[in-house]
C-alpha positions in Angstrom: 6.0 -1.3 -8.8 7.2 0.1 -5.5 10.8 -2.3 -5.9 11.0 -0.4 -9.7 10.4 3.3 -7.8 12.8 2.6 -5.4 15.7 1.5 -8.0 14.5 4.5 -10.1 15.1 7.2 -6.9 18.5 5.7 -6.3 19.7 5.0 -9.8 18.8 8.8 -11.0 20.0 10.0 -7.6 16.4 12.0 -7.1 16.1 13.4 -3.5 12.2 12.8 -4.1 10.7 9.5 -5.0 8.7 9.5 -8.3 5.3 10.8 -8.7 6.4 14.2 -6.8 6.5 11.9 -3.7 3.3 9.8 -4.0 5.2 6.6 -4.7 5.2 6.2 -1.4 0.9 6.2 -0.5 1.1 3.2 -2.2 2.7 1.3 0.1 -0.7 0.9 1.8 -2.2 0.6 -1.0 -0.3 -2.3 -2.3 -0.6 -3.8 1.4 -4.1 -3.8 1.4 -4.2 -5.0 -1.8 -2.3 -8.0 -0.5 -4.2 -8.6 2.4 -7.4 -8.9 0.3 -5.8 -11.8 -1.4 -5.5 -13.3 1.6 -8.8 -12.3 2.3 -10.3 -13.9 -0.3 -8.5 -17.3 -0.4 -9.0 -17.3 3.7 -11.2 -20.9 3.1 -8.7 -22.7 2.1 -6.5 -21.2 4.4 -8.9 -22.4 7.1 -8.8 -25.4 5.9 -5.4 -26.6 5.4 -2.9 -24.1 7.2 -4.7 -23.7 10.6 -1.5 -22.6 12.5 0.1 -20.6 9.9 -3.5 -18.9 9.3 -2.9 -18.5 13.6 0.4 -16.2 13.4 -0.6 -14.7 9.9 -3.8 -13.6 12.2 -1.7 -12.1 14.8 0.8 -10.2 12.7 -2.5 -8.5 11.0 -3.9 -7.7 13.9 -0.8 -6.2 14.9 -0.4 -4.3 12.2 -3.4 -3.3 12.8 -3.2 -1.8 16.2 0.2 -0.7 15.0 -1.4 1.5 12.5 -4.6 3.1 15.2 -0.8 3.8 17.6 0.4 5.7 14.2 -2.7 7.8 14.1 -3.7 8.2 17.7 -0.8 10.6 18.4 -1.3 12.7 15.2 -5.1 12.9 15.7 -4.7 13.3 19.9 -2.4 16.7 19.0 -4.3 18.1 16.0 -7.5 18.1 18.4 -5.3 20.1 20.3 -3.8 22.2 18.4 -0.6 21.1 20.1 2.2 21.1 17.5 5.0 20.1 19.9 4.9 16.9 20.9 6.8 15.3 24.0 9.7 13.3 23.0 8.1 10.1 24.6 5.1 10.4 22.1 7.7 10.6 18.8 9.2 7.8 20.2 5.9 6.0 20.4 4.7 7.6 16.8 8.2 6.0 15.5 8.3 2.5 16.6 4.4 2.3 15.7 5.6 3.7 11.9 8.3 0.7 11.9 6.1 -2.0 13.0 3.7 -1.1 10.0 6.2 -1.0 7.7 7.8 -4.4 8.9 4.5 -6.2 9.7 3.6 -5.6 6.4 6.6 -8.1 5.1 6.3 -10.0 8.4 2.7 -11.8 7.2 3.8 -12.1 3.5 6.8 -14.2 5.0 3.7 -16.3 6.9 1.9 -16.6 4.0 4.4 -18.3 1.6 6.9 -19.8 3.5 6.2 -23.2 3.1 5.9 -23.1 -0.8 9.5 -21.9 -1.6 12.8 -24.1 -2.3 16.6 -22.9 -1.4 16.3 -20.1 -3.9 12.9 -18.8 -2.6 14.1 -19.5 1.1 17.2 -17.5 0.6 15.6 -14.5 -1.0 12.9 -14.4 2.0 15.1 -14.7 4.6 17.7 -11.7 3.2 14.7 -9.4 2.3 12.9 -9.6 5.4 16.4 -8.9 7.4 16.5 -5.9 4.9 13.3 -4.8 5.5 12.8 -5.2 8.7 16.2 -2.8 9.2 15.2 -0.2 6.7 11.8 -0.3 8.6 13.6 0.4 12.1 15.5 3.3 10.2 12.2 4.9 8.9 10.5 4.7 12.8 13.6 6.4 13.8 13.7 9.4 10.8 10.2 9.7 11.6 10.0 10.0 15.0 10.8 13.8 15.4 8.5 14.3 12.4 5.9 14.4 14.5 5.4 17.8 14.9 5.7 19.0 11.7 3.3 16.3 10.6 0.8 17.8 13.1 1.3 21.5 12.0 0.5 20.5 8.1 -2.6 19.1 9.3 -3.7 21.5 11.7 -2.8 24.5 9.1 -4.7 21.9 6.3 -1.7 21.7 4.1 -1.9 19.7 1.3 1.6 18.8 1.0 3.0 15.7 2.2 6.9 16.9 2.1 7.0 16.7 5.5 6.6 12.6 5.6 8.0 11.8 3.2 11.4 13.9 2.3 13.1 12.2 5.7 12.7 9.0 4.5 12.7 9.3 0.6 15.9 7.5 0.3 14.7 4.5 3.1 11.8 3.7 1.5 14.0 3.9 -1.7 16.1 0.9 -0.4 13.2 -0.7 0.8 13.2 -1.5 -3.1 15.6 -4.4 -2.2 13.3 -6.6 0.1 10.4 -6.0 -2.1 12.6 -7.4 -5.0 14.1 -10.0 -2.7 10.3 -11.2 -1.8 8.7 -10.9 -5.6 11.7 -13.4 -6.2 10.2 -16.0 -3.3 7.2 -15.2 -4.5 7.9 -16.0 -8.1 9.4 -19.1 -7.0 6.6 -20.3 -5.1 4.3 -19.9 -7.6 6.5 -21.9 -9.9 6.4 -24.2 -7.7 3.2 -25.0 -7.2 2.3 -24.3 -10.8 4.5 -27.0 -11.8 3.0 -29.0 -9.1 6.5 -29.5 -7.0 5.0 -28.3 -3.8 0.9 -28.4 -3.3 -0.7 -25.1 -2.4 -2.2 -27.3 0.4 1.4 -28.9 2.3 
């Protein structure tokens, strides 16, 4: 859905993502669902993929830290009523945002890299490089938006324009990364279903 929404924005050359920009909010929702699926299958993972689980747990832990580092400056500045953050705080905010986006793809790559064939390897590799690059640009774009975001929060404005507008195109371009991972995961599912590779291998 995220990939389709991104392509819809690109094809229509819309200045706003579908559903009044709220499509952007689906990213953390789908990421949470993906992590939930991994958690449901954690027993199989813990028994068969100890090393892989360790790497995935590390990536997930860093993701949680990045989310906290994203929320912390907003909460701190909002509590102070200060809407003009210092430059270094905006930089920290941007880096944390980039990590939140990028580490989602890293976690998914760790989950299925051992199940894909050549097509999946290429798709996953291209998707990961693309997603990490776009994530970095999203962080750069949102870094100077810390002040406007805090102002919207302090004024209790429900508008999310300060968040979505600077990254509308970038979020749409992220659709290529989602599509690449969809191809990789579809191939992984096919290979496991056909017994070409074992889910426990």
